[in-house]
C-alpha positions in Angstrom: 11.5 -9.9 -5.0 13.2 -13.1 -6.0 13.7 -14.2 -10.0 11.5 -16.9 -9.6 8.3 -15.1 -9.0 6.6 -14.1 -12.0 5.4 -9.9 -11.3 1.9 -11.2 -12.6 1.3 -13.6 -10.3 1.8 -11.0 -7.3 -0.6 -8.9 -6.2 0.5 -5.2 -7.2 -0.7 -2.2 -5.5 0.8 0.2 -8.3 2.9 2.3 -5.9 6.1 4.1 -5.7 6.9 4.3 -2.1 9.1 6.1 -0.1 9.9 6.1 3.7 8.6 8.7 5.8 10.9 11.6 8.0 10.2 13.3 10.8 9.8 16.1 8.8 7.8 15.2 6.2 5.3 13.3 8.7 5.2 16.6 10.7 4.8 18.7 7.4 1.9 16.5 5.8 0.1 16.2 9.5 1.0 12.7 10.2 0.3 12.5 14.0 2.8 9.3 14.9 5.3 10.4 12.3 5.3 7.1 11.3 4.3 5.7 7.9 4.9 5.4 4.3 4.8 8.3 1.7 3.4 7.0 -1.7 6.0 9.0 -4.4 3.7 7.9 -7.1 0.8 5.4 -9.1 0.8 3.7 -11.6 -1.9 4.5 -14.4 -4.1 1.6 -14.4 -3.3 -0.4 -11.3 -5.2 -1.5 -8.2 -4.7 2.1 -7.0 -5.0 4.5 -9.6 -7.8 6.8 -8.7 -7.8 5.7 -5.1 -4.5 6.5 -3.6 -2.8 9.5 -4.7 1.3 10.8 -4.4 1.8 13.0 -1.3 -0.5 10.4 0.6 0.9 8.4 3.5 -0.2 5.0 4.2 -0.3 4.5 8.1 -1.8 1.0 8.3 -2.7 -2.0 6.0 -5.9 -4.4 6.6 -5.4 -3.3 10.8 -1.6 -3.5 10.9 0.9 -0.5 11.0 3.1 0.3 8.5 6.1 2.5 9.1 8.4 1.1 6.3 8.0 0.4 2.6 8.7 -3.3 3.5 6.1 -3.2 5.9 3.8 -2.5 3.2 4.9 -4.9 0.4 4.8 -7.2 3.1 1.0 -6.8 3.8 0.3 -7.1 -0.3 2.5 -10.2 -0.7 0.5 -11.5 2.1 -3.2 -10.8 0.5 -4.1 -13.0 -2.1 -6.3 -11.0 -3.5 -9.3 -8.8 -3.0 -9.5 -5.5 -0.8 -6.9 -4.4 1.2 -7.8 -1.6 3.4 -5.5 1.0 4.1 -5.7 3.7 6.4 -3.8 7.1 4.7 -3.3 10.8 5.7 -4.7 13.0 3.3 -4.5 16.6 3.5 -4.2 16.2 7.1 -6.8 14.0 7.7 -7.1 10.4 8.2 -9.5 8.5 5.7 -9.7 5.1 4.9 -8.8 3.5 1.1 -10.2 0.1 0.0 -7.9 -1.2 -2.8 -9.1 -4.0 -4.8 -5.9 -6.4 -5.5 -5.8 -8.5 -8.7 -6.0 -12.6 -7.2 -3.4 -14.7 -7.9 -3.7 -17.3 -10.1 -3.5 -21.0 -9.1 -4.1 -19.8 -5.5 -7.4 -21.5 -5.4 -9.0 -24.5 -3.5 -8.3 -27.9 -4.0 -10.8 -30.3 -2.8 
């Protein structure tokens, strides 16, 4: 993050991420062994109650996610509203929609 960007103005998922190793991917039942492991979820964040530690995010808004940077980029590119994530939880693929807070000052100016 650039220091000039205030944290509050960017949509935040509210999770701590870890890269997924092949061993972890196999253990957690991720078919392609590609994805990003959710290490923790910040209580009160957009993800609270939707994502949990141990979830593996494999795509965001239809784009594959295989590194923490790829998920961060997907969150940054979203100006607010629902971010649709494909997640592996308990060895099953589920879809989770997280409503990201919108950015201030990004409204359409006519």
